[in-house]
N, C-alpha and C positions, 0 to 999 in steps of 0.2 A: 533632422529630427532623430532623437535617440530611440533605440529599440526598447519598447516597454516590456518585451518578453526576455530581455537580457537578464541573466541571473547574477550579474555583478561579481563573478568569480567566486561565489560561495561554494564550498565543498559540500557535496551531497552524500548521504548515507541512505541506500535504498535496500530494504529488506525483501527477501524472496524474489530477488532480481535475476535469478538464473534462467528464467523462462517466462513465456506468456506476457502478461500485463507488466510485471516487474521489469522484465528485460526491455520492453519498449519504453517504459518510463526512464530507465537508466540511459538509454540511447538518446532520448529526447533532451534530457537535462544536459548531457555531455555536449550536444550539438548547439546549445544556447548559452555558452560561456559559463558553465559550471567550472569552478576551480579544480575539479576532480570529482570522480564518482567512486565511492566505495560500494562495490557490487557484492551484496551479501546473499548467500544461499546456504541451506543446510548441507548441500553437496558442493564441495569446493570446485570440482571439475566443471560444473555448470556455471558457477560464478566466473571461473577463469575464461571460459569461452566468451562470455558477454564482455568482460574486461578487455579481452583481446580485440573484440569488435570495435570497442571505443578507441583503443590505442591505434588501431589500423586507420582510423580516420583523423588522427592527430590529437585526440583527447587524452586526458590523464585519467587513469583508472587503476583500482586495486581490488583484487578479489579477496573477500574476507569470509571465512566460514564461521557460522554461528547458528545455534538453535535458539531462536528468539524466546523460547519458553524458559531458557536457562540464563538467569541474570549474570552469572559470572562469565558465561560464554559471550554474552552481549558486551559486557564491559571490556573483555579482552579484544574483541573485534573492533570496537570503537577506538580503543587506545591504539591499536595497530594502525587504523585509518588515520588518526590524528598525527601520529608520528610521521607517517609517509606523506599525507596530503595536506594536513593542517586542520585547524579547528572546524568542526562540523557546523555549517550554517543552515543546511536544509536536511530535514529528516523525512523520509517517505516510509511510513509503516504500511508495507504492502503484503507481507507474509500473511497467509490466511488459509482458507479451506479447512481441512481437518488436521493440519499440522504435518510435520515430517514423518511421523509414525502413527497414522490413524488407527484407532482402536477398531477391532473387527466388528464391534456392535455400534459404531458411531452413527450409523444412519437408521438404526432400528427406532421404533417409538420410544421416546425418552422414559416413559413409565415402565418399560420392560428392561431397562438397563440400570446403570448406576454411575457413580463418580468416575470410574475408569473410562467409560465411554464419553461422558460429558466433558471430561477434561481435554479430549481431542479437539473440541471446539473452543472451550474457555481458555485453554492454555495458550494457543497461538493467537486467537483473535482478540483476547482481552489482556491477559497477563503479558503477552508478547509486546503489545502496544505500550503498556506501562513500563516494562523493562527497558525498551529502546528509548522511550521518551525521557524517562528519569535519568538515563545514562547520558543522553546527548544534551539535555538542557544546560547543565553547568558549562559545557563547552560553548554553547551558543551565547550564554550570558557573558562569559569571559571574552568571547570574540567581539561582542558589541553588535548593535543593530545593523541591518535587520536580520531576523531569523524566521524560518518557516518550518512548520510541522504539518504534514498532510497525511491523514490516515485513510486508507482504502477500506470502506465497509461494504455491506451488501444491502440491497433493497429488501432482502428478507427481514431486516430489522424494522422496516416500516410496513411492509406488506403482510408479514407473518406467514411464511410458507409452512404448510403442513409437512411434517417430517423433518423440519429443520428448526425445531423449537429452541433447542439449546444454542445452536449456531446463531439464530436470529437474536437471542438474548445477549450473546457475547458481542455481536456486532453493535447492538443498541448500547451496550455498556461502553464500548469503545467510543461511540459518538458522544455519550454523556461525559466521558472522561475528557474528550477533546474540548467540549464546551467549557468545562471547568478549567482546563489548562489554558484556554484562551483568556479567561478572566485573570488567571494568576500571572500570565506572562505578558499581557498587553503593555505594561509599564516599561518593558524592555524592548518594545517593538518587535516582539516575536509573535507571529500569528499561528493559530491552530485551527485547522479546518478538516472536513471529511469529504471524500468523493464516494458516492454510493453507486454501486454497480448492479445491473441485472445480468442478463446473459451476455457473455463476451465470447467471441469466436476464437477460441484457442484450439490447438490440435485435438486435445481430448474431447472437447465439446463438439467440435465438427464431426469427429468420428462417431460420437453418440447420436448426433442428429441424423447423419447419413445412414446409420444402421436402422433407423425406424422413421421413414419419411412421414407416415401418418401422425405419429407422435410429434414430430418436428413441426408439422403444419399446425397442430393444436397449440403448441407452445408459442409459435409466432403470432397467433391470433390475439395473444395477450399484450402485444406491443403495438402502439400507435404507428410507429415506423416498423414496417413488417420485416424486420431482420434483426439479427443479433448485432451487438456492438463490435467494434474492432479495437484491438489493443492500443492502436495509435490515437483513437478518439479519447480514450481514457488518459493517455499521456498528454494530450493537448490540454485537458482541463488541469491536470497536475502542474504542467508548465505555467499555465496562467496564474494559478494560485501561488506558485513558488517565485514568480517574477515580480517586478515592480508593478505590473498591472494589477496584482492582487494585494497591494500593500495596505489597503484600508478595509480588508475583508478578514474577519476572524470569528470563530465560534459558529461557523455555518456548515451545512451539509448540502452539497450539490449533487443532484442525480444525473449520472450519465447512463441513461437507461432506455432510450428509445420510446419513452412514454409508458413504460411498464407501470410506473407509479407517478402520480403527480404530487409534488411536495405541497405542503400546507403553509 
């Protein structure tokens, strides 16, 4: 019996893959017959470390620096990846949070700030997705079926976290963009889906939780499964959607959230 999680040798481009969830996604794709992984990060040294991890286990990987909010930077990185690894068949839009250079006021109430602060969220979480998707789609079409586009969003887009209004809006915008992209690209057997996250146990999050156990306890009460998610659990869903197992799924959002939000 064939492995339905096999990626068929498709080259993957993973944004924000120098650490955390993005790193785990890159490693998981590399371990399941990706034809190579372009490891993108704003900081090249972080991308290089993850690419070296992949190469150390026998996989093909290339570190590519790019700020996803800069279209020309993205185009240059994708071109470099295509020359070295081949046409992109899988795009993972993972870069997020408040971007590579967060505005000092990014987490203040939005009505007390302005476009400079808002763009910390909108730039990376919405325009970054458009920049990377528009750049990779021609390569996917030229390569031929199948193709996969998976965008990591946040449950803030569905739950509506106070204090993250602009961030939530940007993530919701990315989800809407994926649904429309799914309709546009279905004829080419290119799927487009989202994975929505709640709290994930990355080192900065763990540090924050450990610093205030009482606050951590209150946070975890919001989860049906009383813990934060693990990066590898996110990577498992991404692998599913990127593989043959996800071939008839498009335009959908899957919550990997421990029951923080129940989808409708």
